N, CA, C and O atoms as CSV, one atom per row, in Angstrom:
chain,resi,resn,atom,element,x,y,z
A,1,UNK,N,N,12.183,0.331,-9.285
A,1,UNK,CA,C,10.822,1.904,-8.040
A,1,UNK,C,C,10.370,1.631,-7.492
A,1,UNK,O,O,10.681,0.653,-6.812
A,2,UNK,N,N,8.828,2.555,-7.304
A,2,UNK,CA,C,8.799,2.507,-5.621
A,2,UNK,C,C,7.067,1.810,-5.310
A,2,UNK,O,O,6.185,2.118,-4.509
A,3,UNK,N,N,7.188,0.656,-6.498
A,3,UNK,CA,C,6.128,0.015,-5.741
A,3,UNK,C,C,6.382,-0.408,-4.474
A,3,UNK,O,O,5.972,-0.035,-3.375
A,4,UNK,N,N,6.962,-1.063,-4.750
A,4,UNK,CA,C,8.088,-2.691,-3.288
A,4,UNK,C,C,7.835,-1.258,-2.184
A,4,UNK,O,O,6.935,-1.078,-1.363
A,5,UNK,N,N,8.788,-0.543,-2.480
A,5,UNK,CA,C,8.920,0.334,-1.299
A,5,UNK,C,C,7.813,0.920,-0.690
A,5,UNK,O,O,8.110,1.139,0.485
A,6,UNK,N,N,6.517,1.326,-0.971
A,6,UNK,CA,C,5.059,1.733,-1.096
A,6,UNK,C,C,4.226,1.417,-0.303
A,6,UNK,O,O,3.309,2.199,-0.055
A,7,UNK,N,N,4.376,-0.731,0.772
A,7,UNK,CA,C,3.984,-0.747,1.161
A,7,UNK,C,C,5.025,-1.044,2.816
A,7,UNK,O,O,4.600,-1.781,3.704
A,8,UNK,N,N,6.712,-0.117,2.934
A,8,UNK,CA,C,7.287,-1.319,4.156
A,8,UNK,C,C,7.045,0.355,5.129
A,8,UNK,O,O,6.683,1.392,4.572
A,9,UNK,N,N,7.161,0.310,5.700
A,9,UNK,CA,C,7.625,1.154,7.462
A,9,UNK,C,C,8.431,2.760,6.882
A,9,UNK,O,O,9.628,2.914,6.636
A,10,UNK,N,N,7.574,3.561,6.808
A,10,UNK,CA,C,8.124,5.147,7.010
A,10,UNK,C,C,8.885,4.875,5.457
A,10,UNK,O,O,10.056,5.186,5.670
A,11,UNK,N,N,8.771,4.451,4.027
A,11,UNK,CA,C,8.672,5.163,3.074
A,11,UNK,C,C,8.239,5.652,2.309
A,11,UNK,O,O,7.150,5.212,1.942
A,12,UNK,N,N,8.568,6.347,1.894
A,12,UNK,CA,C,7.256,7.686,1.092
A,12,UNK,C,C,8.075,8.867,-0.487
A,12,UNK,O,O,9.204,9.318,-0.681
A,13,UNK,N,N,7.055,8.921,-1.089
A,13,UNK,CA,C,7.517,9.038,-2.490
A,13,UNK,C,C,8.087,10.587,-2.493
A,13,UNK,O,O,9.076,11.136,-2.980
A,14,UNK,N,N,6.869,11.043,-1.641
A,14,UNK,CA,C,7.115,12.777,-1.636
A,14,UNK,C,C,7.740,13.132,0.298
A,14,UNK,O,O,7.541,12.726,1.443
A,15,UNK,N,N,8.735,14.361,-0.626
A,15,UNK,CA,C,9.095,15.173,1.232
A,15,UNK,C,C,7.938,15.072,2.252
A,15,UNK,O,O,7.139,14.201,1.906
A,16,UNK,N,N,7.529,15.829,3.649
A,16,UNK,CA,C,7.028,16.063,4.308
A,16,UNK,C,C,6.370,17.534,4.763
A,16,UNK,O,O,5.667,18.022,5.648
A,17,UNK,N,N,7.278,17.996,3.214
A,17,UNK,CA,C,6.223,19.366,2.298
A,17,UNK,C,C,5.450,19.465,1.170
A,17,UNK,O,O,4.339,19.997,1.170
A,18,UNK,N,N,5.907,19.047,0.337
A,18,UNK,CA,C,4.691,18.109,-0.160
A,18,UNK,C,C,3.610,17.780,0.018
A,18,UNK,O,O,2.760,18.506,-0.497
A,19,UNK,N,N,3.125,16.578,0.801
A,19,UNK,CA,C,2.344,15.575,1.320
A,19,UNK,C,C,2.643,15.554,2.948
A,19,UNK,O,O,3.796,15.694,3.356
A,20,UNK,N,N,1.901,15.431,3.548
A,20,UNK,CA,C,1.167,14.922,5.161
A,20,UNK,C,C,1.692,13.815,5.480
A,20,UNK,O,O,1.830,13.076,4.505
A,21,UNK,N,N,2.031,13.410,6.411
A,21,UNK,CA,C,2.051,11.450,6.928
A,21,UNK,C,C,3.600,11.129,7.368
A,21,UNK,O,O,4.555,11.858,7.635
A,22,UNK,N,N,3.389,9.504,7.318
A,22,UNK,CA,C,4.244,9.374,7.988
A,22,UNK,C,C,4.857,7.786,7.945
A,22,UNK,O,O,5.588,6.990,8.535
A,23,UNK,N,N,3.797,8.008,6.542
A,23,UNK,CA,C,3.859,6.561,5.465
A,23,UNK,C,C,4.176,5.638,6.342
A,23,UNK,O,O,5.116,4.853,6.474
A,24,UNK,N,N,3.468,5.816,6.764
A,24,UNK,CA,C,2.986,3.901,7.883
A,24,UNK,C,C,1.763,3.456,7.587
A,24,UNK,O,O,1.584,2.242,7.685
A,25,UNK,N,N,1.111,3.956,7.339
A,25,UNK,CA,C,-0.449,3.521,6.544
A,25,UNK,C,C,-0.658,2.558,5.745
A,25,UNK,O,O,-1.606,1.778,5.838
A,26,UNK,N,N,0.877,2.512,4.240
A,26,UNK,CA,C,-0.369,0.852,4.118
A,26,UNK,C,C,1.163,0.246,4.034
A,26,UNK,O,O,1.172,-0.481,3.041
A,27,UNK,N,N,2.112,0.242,4.490
A,27,UNK,CA,C,2.403,-0.947,5.307
A,27,UNK,C,C,1.303,-1.545,6.226
A,27,UNK,O,O,0.800,-2.602,5.846
A,28,UNK,N,N,1.143,-1.344,6.654
A,28,UNK,CA,C,-0.304,-1.602,7.816
A,28,UNK,C,C,-1.383,-2.067,7.461
A,28,UNK,O,O,-2.182,-2.680,8.169
A,29,UNK,N,N,-1.470,-1.812,6.373
A,29,UNK,CA,C,-2.853,-2.417,4.989
A,29,UNK,C,C,-1.795,-3.473,4.891
A,29,UNK,O,O,-1.757,-4.485,5.592
A,30,UNK,N,N,-1.296,-3.281,4.346
A,30,UNK,CA,C,-0.126,-4.849,4.270
A,30,UNK,C,C,-0.373,-5.844,4.490
A,30,UNK,O,O,-0.835,-6.806,3.875
A,31,UNK,N,N,0.297,-5.406,6.480
A,31,UNK,CA,C,0.345,-6.616,7.724
A,31,UNK,C,C,-1.486,-7.195,7.603
A,31,UNK,O,O,-2.133,-8.236,7.484
A,32,UNK,N,N,-1.678,-5.760,7.728
A,32,UNK,CA,C,-3.512,-6.611,7.665
A,32,UNK,C,C,-4.040,-8.118,6.597
A,32,UNK,O,O,-4.655,-9.173,6.756
A,33,UNK,N,N,-3.320,-7.355,5.469
A,33,UNK,CA,C,-4.454,-7.844,4.355
A,33,UNK,C,C,-3.530,-9.135,3.773
A,33,UNK,O,O,-3.925,-9.728,2.769
A,34,UNK,N,N,-2.184,-9.572,4.503
A,34,UNK,CA,C,-1.557,-10.617,4.916
A,34,UNK,C,C,-1.700,-11.543,5.646
A,34,UNK,O,O,-1.277,-12.662,5.356
A,35,UNK,N,N,-2.425,-11.234,6.922
A,35,UNK,CA,C,-3.062,-11.469,7.532
A,35,UNK,C,C,-4.189,-12.014,8.390
A,35,UNK,O,O,-4.499,-12.242,9.559
A,36,UNK,N,N,-4.824,-12.127,6.566
A,36,UNK,CA,C,-6.276,-12.920,6.519
A,36,UNK,C,C,-5.660,-13.413,5.467
A,36,UNK,O,O,-6.644,-13.410,4.727
A,37,UNK,N,N,-4.582,-13.951,4.627
A,37,UNK,CA,C,-4.061,-14.647,3.884
A,37,UNK,C,C,-4.611,-13.521,2.994
A,37,UNK,O,O,-5.527,-13.288,3.782
A,38,UNK,N,N,-4.843,-12.537,1.915
A,38,UNK,CA,C,-4.599,-11.706,0.491
A,38,UNK,C,C,-3.437,-10.994,0.430
A,38,UNK,O,O,-2.474,-11.122,1.186
A,39,UNK,N,N,-3.575,-10.076,-0.687
A,39,UNK,CA,C,-2.233,-9.782,-0.611
A,39,UNK,C,C,-2.998,-8.579,-1.771
A,39,UNK,O,O,-4.028,-8.567,-2.445
A,40,UNK,N,N,-2.061,-7.814,-1.586
A,40,UNK,CA,C,-2.489,-6.508,-1.757
A,40,UNK,C,C,-1.468,-5.425,-2.847
A,40,UNK,O,O,-0.331,-5.898,-2.855
A,41,UNK,N,N,-1.501,-4.898,-3.215
A,41,UNK,CA,C,-0.882,-3.809,-4.571
A,41,UNK,C,C,-0.773,-3.062,-5.693
A,41,UNK,O,O,-1.495,-3.388,-6.636
A,42,UNK,N,N,-0.128,-2.242,-5.806
A,42,UNK,CA,C,-0.125,-0.607,-6.284
A,42,UNK,C,C,-0.252,-0.714,-8.099
A,42,UNK,O,O,0.543,-1.528,-8.570
A,43,UNK,N,N,-1.020,-0.096,-8.982
A,43,UNK,CA,C,-0.972,0.166,-10.495
A,43,UNK,C,C,-1.030,0.879,-10.410
A,43,UNK,O,O,-1.541,1.221,-9.344
A,44,UNK,N,N,-0.505,2.258,-11.598
A,44,UNK,CA,C,0.805,3.192,-11.873
A,44,UNK,C,C,1.242,3.243,-12.590
A,44,UNK,O,O,2.282,2.644,-12.862
A,45,UNK,N,N,0.178,4.586,-13.756
A,45,UNK,CA,C,0.962,5.580,-14.589
A,45,UNK,C,C,1.608,6.379,-13.958
A,45,UNK,O,O,1.720,6.595,-12.751
A,46,UNK,N,N,2.079,6.862,-14.926
A,46,UNK,CA,C,3.281,8.214,-15.147
A,46,UNK,C,C,2.414,9.531,-15.479
A,46,UNK,O,O,2.445,9.772,-16.686
A,47,UNK,N,N,1.127,11.072,-14.227
A,47,UNK,CA,C,0.687,10.652,-14.149
A,47,UNK,C,C,-1.082,10.921,-14.140
A,47,UNK,O,O,-1.954,11.782,-14.268
A,48,UNK,N,N,-0.810,9.346,-13.864
A,48,UNK,CA,C,-2.664,8.487,-13.819
A,48,UNK,C,C,-2.384,8.887,-13.123
A,48,UNK,O,O,-2.049,9.953,-13.641
A,49,UNK,N,N,-1.866,9.129,-10.712
A,49,UNK,CA,C,-1.641,8.389,-10.142
A,49,UNK,C,C,-1.346,6.921,-9.631
A,49,UNK,O,O,-0.400,6.169,-9.865
A,50,UNK,N,N,-3.120,6.686,-8.415
A,50,UNK,CA,C,-2.575,5.490,-8.480
A,50,UNK,C,C,-3.127,4.402,-7.411
A,50,UNK,O,O,-3.032,4.615,-6.202
A,51,UNK,N,N,-3.642,3.356,-7.876
A,51,UNK,CA,C,-4.828,3.047,-7.132
A,51,UNK,C,C,-4.550,1.380,-6.994
A,51,UNK,O,O,-4.083,0.444,-7.643
A,52,UNK,N,N,-5.159,1.673,-5.712
A,52,UNK,CA,C,-3.984,0.952,-5.262
A,52,UNK,C,C,-5.873,-0.892,-4.076
A,52,UNK,O,O,-6.953,-0.540,-3.603
A,53,UNK,N,N,-5.473,-1.994,-4.110
A,53,UNK,CA,C,-5.498,-3.003,-4.681
A,53,UNK,C,C,-5.627,-4.245,-3.937
A,53,UNK,O,O,-4.679,-5.016,-4.088
A,54,UNK,N,N,-7.134,-4.863,-2.704
A,54,UNK,CA,C,-6.597,-6.312,-2.433
A,54,UNK,C,C,-7.557,-6.912,-2.846
A,54,UNK,O,O,-8.497,-6.375,-3.430
A,55,UNK,N,N,-7.407,-8.694,-2.482
A,55,UNK,CA,C,-7.481,-9.427,-2.612
A,55,UNK,C,C,-7.422,-10.300,-0.860
A,55,UNK,O,O,-6.612,-10.006,0.020
A,56,UNK,N,N,-8.432,-11.302,-0.759
A,56,UNK,CA,C,-9.036,-11.536,0.817
A,56,UNK,C,C,-9.333,-12.764,0.285
A,56,UNK,O,O,-9.785,-12.999,-0.836
A,57,UNK,N,N,-8.828,-14.135,1.849
A,57,UNK,CA,C,-9.961,-14.753,0.906
A,57,UNK,C,C,-11.331,-15.796,2.016
A,57,UNK,O,O,-11.442,-16.159,3.187
A,58,UNK,N,N,-12.011,-15.886,0.908
A,58,UNK,CA,C,-13.355,-16.169,2.053
A,58,UNK,C,C,-13.794,-16.949,2.916
A,58,UNK,O,O,-13.064,-17.933,2.802
A,59,UNK,N,N,-14.368,-17.107,3.546
A,59,UNK,CA,C,-14.633,-17.290,4.589
A,59,UNK,C,C,-15.918,-18.081,4.799
A,59,UNK,O,O,-16.992,-17.557,5.096
A,60,UNK,N,N,-15.572,-20.366,4.484
A,60,UNK,CA,C,-16.534,-20.197,5.363
A,60,UNK,C,C,-17.661,-19.824,6.511
A,60,UNK,O,O,-17.058,-19.885,7.583
A,61,UNK,N,N,-18.940,-19.490,6.730
A,61,UNK,CA,C,-20.456,-20.101,7.011
A,61,UNK,C,C,-19.881,-20.958,8.164
A,61,UNK,O,O,-20.621,-21.699,8.813
């Protein structure tokens, strides 16, 4: 499925004619989240769209 590839650079589920963009946005989000010891994931179903979620570690004040 596309879920794993969604966070790789330049991987796109649609053609450029269907949707604009380079395919770098989610890869950048993944790098930011992982550098802050977090996790990012996507949940989706047929004709439901997609929900992207992430967690970050708490920081002691």
